[in-house]
C-alpha positions as CSV (number, residue, x, y, z in Angstrom):
1,X,-4.1,9.1,2.6
2,X,-3.6,5.6,3.3
3,X,-2.6,4.4,6.7
4,X,-1.4,0.6,6.6
5,X,-1.7,-1.4,8.9
6,X,0.3,-4.6,10.1
7,X,-2.1,-7.6,11.4
8,X,-0.7,-11.0,12.9
9,X,-3.3,-12.8,14.1
10,X,-6.2,-10.6,13.4
11,X,-4.1,-8.1,16.0
12,X,-2.3,-5.2,15.1
13,X,1.6,-5.4,15.5
14,X,4.2,-3.2,15.3
15,X,7.5,-4.4,14.2
16,X,10.7,-4.1,16.8
17,X,14.3,-4.1,15.7
18,X,12.9,-5.2,11.8
19,X,12.7,-8.9,13.6
20,X,9.9,-8.5,16.6
21,X,6.6,-8.3,16.4
22,X,4.8,-6.6,19.2
23,X,1.2,-6.5,19.5
24,X,-0.4,-2.9,19.2
25,X,-4.1,-2.8,19.9
26,X,-7.4,-4.1,18.2
27,X,-7.8,-3.7,14.3
28,X,-11.7,-1.8,14.2
29,X,-10.5,0.4,16.8
30,X,-7.1,1.3,14.9
31,X,-8.8,1.4,11.5
32,X,-12.3,3.6,13.4
33,X,-8.9,6.1,14.4
34,X,-7.8,6.5,11.5
35,X,-11.2,7.2,9.2
36,X,-12.1,9.6,12.5
37,X,-8.5,11.3,11.7
38,X,-9.3,11.6,8.2
39,X,-7.7,8.7,6.1
40,X,-9.2,8.2,2.7
41,X,-7.9,4.6,3.0
42,X,-6.6,1.8,4.9
43,X,-4.4,-1.2,3.5
44,X,-4.2,-3.7,6.6
45,X,-1.5,-6.1,5.6
46,X,-1.4,-9.5,6.9
47,X,1.2,-11.2,8.6
48,X,-0.8,-14.4,9.6
49,X,1.9,-17.4,8.9
50,X,-0.9,-20.2,9.7
51,X,-4.0,-21.1,8.5
52,X,-5.3,-20.6,12.0
53,X,-4.0,-17.3,12.4
54,X,-5.8,-16.1,8.4
55,X,-9.6,-16.9,10.2
56,X,-8.3,-14.5,12.9
57,X,-7.4,-11.7,10.4
58,X,-11.2,-12.4,8.5
59,X,-12.6,-12.4,11.5
60,X,-10.9,-9.1,12.3
61,X,-11.8,-7.5,8.8
62,X,-15.2,-8.7,8.9
63,X,-15.9,-6.9,12.0
64,X,-14.0,-3.9,10.9
65,X,-16.0,-3.7,7.1
66,X,-18.5,-3.0,9.8
67,X,-17.4,-0.1,11.6
68,X,-15.8,2.2,8.8
69,X,-17.0,3.7,5.8
70,X,-13.9,4.4,4.3
71,X,-12.7,1.2,1.9
72,X,-10.1,-1.5,2.9
73,X,-7.0,-3.1,1.1
74,X,-5.7,-6.0,2.0
75,X,-2.3,-7.6,1.4
76,X,0.3,-10.5,2.1
77,X,-0.1,-13.8,1.1
78,X,-2.6,-13.7,-2.0
79,X,-1.6,-16.1,-4.3
80,X,-5.0,-17.1,-5.9
81,X,-8.7,-16.2,-6.9
82,X,-10.2,-18.0,-3.8
83,X,-7.8,-15.8,-1.8
84,X,-8.9,-12.7,-3.4
85,X,-13.0,-14.3,-3.2
86,X,-12.5,-14.8,0.4
87,X,-11.1,-11.6,1.4
88,X,-13.6,-9.4,-0.8
89,X,-16.7,-11.7,1.0
90,X,-15.0,-11.0,4.4
91,X,-14.9,-7.1,3.5
92,X,-11.9,-5.8,1.5
93,X,-12.7,-3.5,-1.0
94,X,-9.6,-4.0,-2.9
95,X,-6.7,-6.4,-2.5
96,X,-3.1,-6.1,-3.0
97,X,-0.7,-8.5,-5.1
98,X,3.2,-8.7,-5.2
99,X,5.2,-11.7,-4.9
100,X,2.2,-13.7,-6.7
101,X,2.1,-11.7,-9.7
102,X,5.8,-12.3,-10.9
103,X,5.8,-15.5,-10.6
104,X,2.1,-15.9,-12.4
105,X,1.0,-12.3,-14.2
106,X,-1.4,-14.1,-15.6
107,X,-3.0,-13.8,-11.9
108,X,-3.5,-9.7,-13.0
109,X,-5.8,-10.9,-15.5
110,X,-7.6,-13.2,-14.3
111,X,-8.7,-11.5,-11.0
112,X,-9.4,-8.1,-13.0
113,X,-11.4,-10.3,-15.2
114,X,-13.6,-11.9,-12.8
115,X,-13.9,-9.2,-10.0
116,X,-13.2,-5.8,-12.2
117,X,-9.5,-3.9,-12.1
118,X,-11.0,-1.2,-9.7
119,X,-10.6,-4.3,-6.7
120,X,-6.7,-4.5,-7.9
121,X,-3.9,-3.0,-6.2
122,X,-0.3,-3.8,-7.9
123,X,2.3,-3.9,-5.3
124,X,5.8,-2.8,-6.5
125,X,9.1,-3.1,-4.7
126,X,11.6,-1.5,-6.4
127,X,15.3,-0.3,-6.3
128,X,17.8,1.6,-8.3
129,X,19.7,-0.3,-10.5
130,X,22.0,-0.9,-14.0
131,X,18.8,-1.6,-15.7
132,X,17.5,-0.2,-19.3
133,X,15.2,2.1,-17.2
134,X,17.2,2.8,-14.2
135,X,15.3,0.8,-11.3
136,X,14.8,-2.8,-10.7
137,X,11.7,-4.9,-9.5
138,X,12.9,-6.7,-6.0
139,X,11.6,-9.9,-4.3
140,X,12.5,-12.2,-1.5
141,X,11.8,-10.1,1.3
142,X,12.5,-7.0,-1.1
143,X,16.1,-7.7,-0.9
144,X,16.9,-9.8,-4.0
145,X,16.7,-8.7,-7.4
146,X,13.8,-10.3,-10.0
147,X,16.1,-9.6,-13.2
148,X,12.8,-7.4,-14.0
149,X,12.8,-3.9,-15.4
150,X,10.3,-1.8,-13.5
151,X,8.7,0.3,-16.1
152,X,9.0,-2.6,-18.7
153,X,6.9,-5.1,-15.3
154,X,5.0,-2.0,-14.2
155,X,3.8,-1.0,-18.3
156,X,3.3,-5.0,-18.1
157,X,0.7,-4.9,-15.2
158,X,-1.4,-2.2,-16.4
159,X,-2.1,-3.9,-19.8
160,X,-3.0,-7.3,-18.1
161,X,-5.9,-5.3,-15.8
162,X,-4.0,-3.8,-12.9
163,X,-6.1,-0.8,-10.9
164,X,-3.7,0.9,-8.8
165,X,-0.1,0.7,-8.9
166,X,1.6,0.5,-5.0
167,X,5.2,1.9,-5.5
168,X,7.3,1.3,-2.7
169,X,11.1,2.6,-2.8
170,X,13.4,0.2,-1.1
171,X,16.1,2.5,-1.1
172,X,14.3,4.9,0.1
173,X,12.0,3.1,3.1
174,X,12.8,3.4,6.5
175,X,15.1,6.8,6.0
176,X,12.7,9.3,6.7
177,X,14.8,11.3,3.7
178,X,11.6,12.0,1.6
179,X,10.6,10.1,-1.7
180,X,12.7,9.0,-4.6
181,X,11.1,11.4,-6.5
182,X,12.8,10.3,-9.2
183,X,11.6,6.6,-9.5
184,X,8.0,8.1,-8.6
185,X,7.8,10.7,-11.9
186,X,9.1,7.8,-14.3
187,X,6.8,5.2,-12.8
188,X,4.1,7.6,-13.4
189,X,5.3,7.8,-17.1
190,X,4.6,4.5,-17.8
191,X,1.6,3.6,-15.6
192,X,-1.3,4.3,-16.9
193,X,-3.2,4.2,-13.4
194,X,-3.3,6.0,-10.9
195,X,-0.1,6.0,-9.1
196,X,0.5,5.4,-4.7
197,X,3.8,6.5,-3.2
198,X,5.1,4.9,-0.2
199,X,8.6,4.5,2.0
200,X,10.8,7.9,2.2
201,X,8.3,9.9,3.5
202,X,9.7,12.6,6.3
203,X,8.2,15.9,6.5
204,X,5.1,17.1,5.1
205,X,6.6,18.6,2.3
206,X,7.8,15.7,1.2
207,X,3.7,14.8,0.3
208,X,3.6,17.8,-2.0
209,X,7.0,17.1,-3.6
210,X,5.3,13.2,-4.2
211,X,2.8,14.9,-5.6
212,X,4.0,16.9,-8.0
213,X,6.2,13.9,-9.4
214,X,2.9,12.2,-10.3
215,X,1.8,10.3,-7.3
216,X,-1.9,10.1,-6.9
217,X,-2.0,8.9,-3.3
218,X,0.6,7.7,-0.5
219,X,0.7,5.0,2.0
220,X,2.9,5.1,5.0
221,X,2.8,3.4,8.6
222,X,5.3,4.7,11.1
223,X,5.0,7.8,11.3
224,X,1.3,7.9,11.4
225,X,1.5,4.8,14.4
226,X,4.1,6.7,16.1
227,X,2.6,10.5,15.5
228,X,4.9,11.4,13.9
229,X,2.0,13.5,11.4
230,X,-1.1,13.1,11.8
231,X,-3.6,13.3,9.1
232,X,-5.5,15.9,9.4
233,X,-2.5,17.6,9.6
234,X,-1.1,16.5,6.5
235,X,-4.5,17.3,4.5
236,X,-4.2,20.7,6.7
237,X,-1.0,21.4,5.2
238,X,-1.8,20.3,1.7
239,X,-5.0,22.2,1.1
240,X,-3.6,25.4,2.5
241,X,-0.8,25.1,0.1
242,X,-3.3,24.5,-2.9
243,X,-3.7,20.8,-3.5
244,X,-6.5,19.1,-3.5
245,X,-7.8,17.0,-0.8
246,X,-10.1,15.6,0.6
247,X,-12.4,16.2,3.7
248,X,-9.2,18.9,4.4
249,X,-9.2,19.6,8.2
250,X,-7.9,23.2,9.0
251,X,-5.4,23.7,12.1
């Protein structure tokens, strides 16, 4: 279970009305809270637009890596091998790339060759469409079609050296109506690496449904940030229903 934390200028932020970012606290405190609740990893999305903002995030990342023992993945704005190197040197264990891999697919191989596939997550924003597989990759803040068939792209990313696939369902995102089970099953069949499901989780039963469809892990933000679910409660539910989880806590 992987909580996703958005940061701007090194501070945790929450999105209000899809446009306004509101300060939500210190990154170290938030990361430690999630680790104490039983998170297996954390993902940090850096919304900083300026170089100064990125430096503040790097400082916060260094501090966070000194206080948590679980793996840290950092995403957003990563375009070069040098970007990856800086983040790994600053305390990240993995990086997540999205649009840069679509623009220049060879970046996947460059990162994997230099740092190893285990350090690279390919984030893919998908929606249902009239393509060969029934799904397409979207870009441009998750709204525009990339003209890429989703499953063909995922197969290519795996062949180039992706270590994990983060599957973001644009149709389900924010709905809390459940994961897109058909999409997870289709991507599972196309992917040769671990699959992280994201987008649409509502009730705790959605987690187990995604596992049954082929997901290996879950990434979520608002359901954890807003207290809809506690990580320990989700793990307890899964454990009681005979799913293997790390550090399961009983209610």
